FILORO-403961 format. One record per residue (C-alpha): x, y, z; residue number from 1; residue in one letter. Coordinates in steps of 0.02 Angstrom, whole numbers. Example, Ala and Ser with C-alpha at 12.3 -4.5 7.8 and 13.67 -1.06 7.14 Angstrom:
// residues 2
      px      py      pz  num  residu
     615    -225     390    1       a
     684     -53     357    2       s
This chain:
// residues 151
      px      py      pz  num  residu
     104    -818     135    1       m
     184    -652     179    2       s
     256    -557      19    3       e
     241    -358      68    4       g
     366    -263     163    5       k
     331    -235     344    6       r
     328     -74     433    7       i
     307     -22     611    8       m
     189     118     639    9       t
      48     173     769   10       l
    -136     171     763   11       i
    -284     207     877   12       g
    -309      60    1016   13       k
    -473      24     962   14       e
    -427     -16     781   15       q
    -263    -103     841   16       a
    -333    -283     771   17       v
    -223    -415     695   18       v
    -285    -448     516   19       g
    -388    -287     495   20       k
    -344    -190     348   21       t
    -337       2     308   22       f
    -301     128     162   23       r
    -214     278     201   24       l
    -299     394      91   25       y
    -192     555     133   26       s
     -92     623     282   27       i
    -178     766     363   28       p
     -95     920     419   29       d
    -118     874     603   30       e
     -15     725     582   31       c
     128     822     506   32       r
     134     947     647   33       r
     135     798     776   34       c
     286     743     876   35       r
     250     564     824   36       l
     231     587     653   37       f
     410     506     598   38       n
     359     346     710   39       i
     169     350     643   40       c
     120     385     466   41       v
     281     452     396   42       a
     330     281     340   43       k
     158     240     266   44       l
     112     285      78   45       k
     -56     379      32   46       p
    -164     261     -80   47       g
     -96     110     -15   48       r
    -180     -44      83   49       v
     -97    -108     247   50       y
    -145    -257     353   51       r
    -117    -274     529   52       i
       4    -419     566   53       v
      66    -388     747   54       e
      -7    -276     888   55       v
     145    -231    1000   56       k
      98    -218    1196   57       r
     192     -79    1283   58       v
     192     -60    1469   59       g
     188     121    1473   60       l
      85     212    1612   61       p
      14     339    1503   62       q
       8     305    1303   63       p
      16     453    1175   64       d
    -151     520    1113   65       k
    -178     548     936   66       c
    -200     730     890   67       l
    -329     696     761   68       l
    -447     575     846   69       t
    -387     589    1016   70       g
    -379     402    1037   71       e
    -231     311    1147   72       d
     -93     255    1011   73       m
     -20      83    1004   74       v
     118      16     902   75       p
      85    -103     772   76       i
     169    -193     627   77       v
      81    -175     469   78       v
     113    -266     303   79       e
      96    -169     142   80       e
     -18    -273      30   81       l
     -10    -289    -161   82       p
     -75    -185    -284   83       i
    -181    -235    -439   84       i
    -104    -159    -619   85       a
     -95    -194    -786   86       p
      80    -262    -859   87       i
     108    -285   -1049   88       p
      99    -464   -1081   89       i
     276    -473   -1156   90       n
     348    -400    -985   91       s
     254    -514    -873   92       f
     361    -651    -783   93       i
     313    -697    -609   94       e
     433    -653    -475   95       g
     544    -535    -568   96       i
     567    -352    -526   97       t
     534    -218    -666   98       i
     502     -31    -680   99       t
     321      11    -683  100       y
     265     121    -835  101       t
      92     165    -831  102       r
       7     115    -990  103       p
     -71     237   -1109  104       r
    -265     201   -1071  105       v
    -362     165   -1231  106       n
    -491      44   -1179  107       c
    -628      48   -1035  108       d
    -568    -126    -969  109       e
    -392     -71    -944  110       l
    -448      94    -860  111       r
    -540     -10    -729  112       r
    -363     -92    -677  113       y
    -248      56    -687  114       t
    -195     129    -516  115       p
    -191     309    -488  116       s
     -35     403    -493  117       d
     -53     426    -313  118       q
     -51     242    -278  119       v
      76     182    -406  120       l
     194     320    -486  121       k
     267     292    -660  122       d
     459     247    -639  123       g
     438     142    -471  124       v
     518     -40    -465  125       k
     388    -155    -431  126       i
     400    -343    -402  127       r
     266    -453    -511  128       l
     185    -581    -388  129       l
      51    -659    -483  130       r
     -65    -655    -636  131       e
    -246    -621    -597  132       v
    -321    -590    -756  133       g
    -288    -528    -937  134       r
    -357    -381   -1041  135       v
    -344    -370   -1229  136       r
    -339    -186   -1299  137       c
    -313     -99   -1478  138       k
    -133     -67   -1430  139       d
     -95    -242   -1357  140       g
    -128    -382   -1212  141       n
    -104    -359   -1028  142       y
     -84    -462    -888  143       v
    -184    -394    -737  144       i
     -63    -434    -593  145       a
     -33    -419    -405  146       e
     120    -312    -389  147       v
     216    -247    -247  148       l
     298     -84    -252  149       p
     478     -73    -195  150       l
     478     109    -152  151       d
């Protein structure tokens, strides 16, 4: 079942395998200086995980090379995978869209599930996909949920 948004981007030919996942940790300066930046990593968000859903075959005589790795680049379509995040139990209804509010973490169990600000920022609209667990803390109960940022 496909739930994440799809984005066309570029990746090294050797890594272009349908089903393979990757996390973009950061965007290096070399990428920002590259003429392919806007069709490569510019649309991806640091900290997020993506799954390759399609590899486009382009019959170009000479593919572009990555400034960072030197690999031949190929176009792919990726799907952004859901993020695991705690949602106050009284705010959780599967399928709805809410504005994410980072919980004030006051127990270790909740801290394990709270994504970093790089992955999911306060104030971003998210779709609540499904419950994967529950956590009880001093200040309340939380649903551990798969969420999809809509940013």
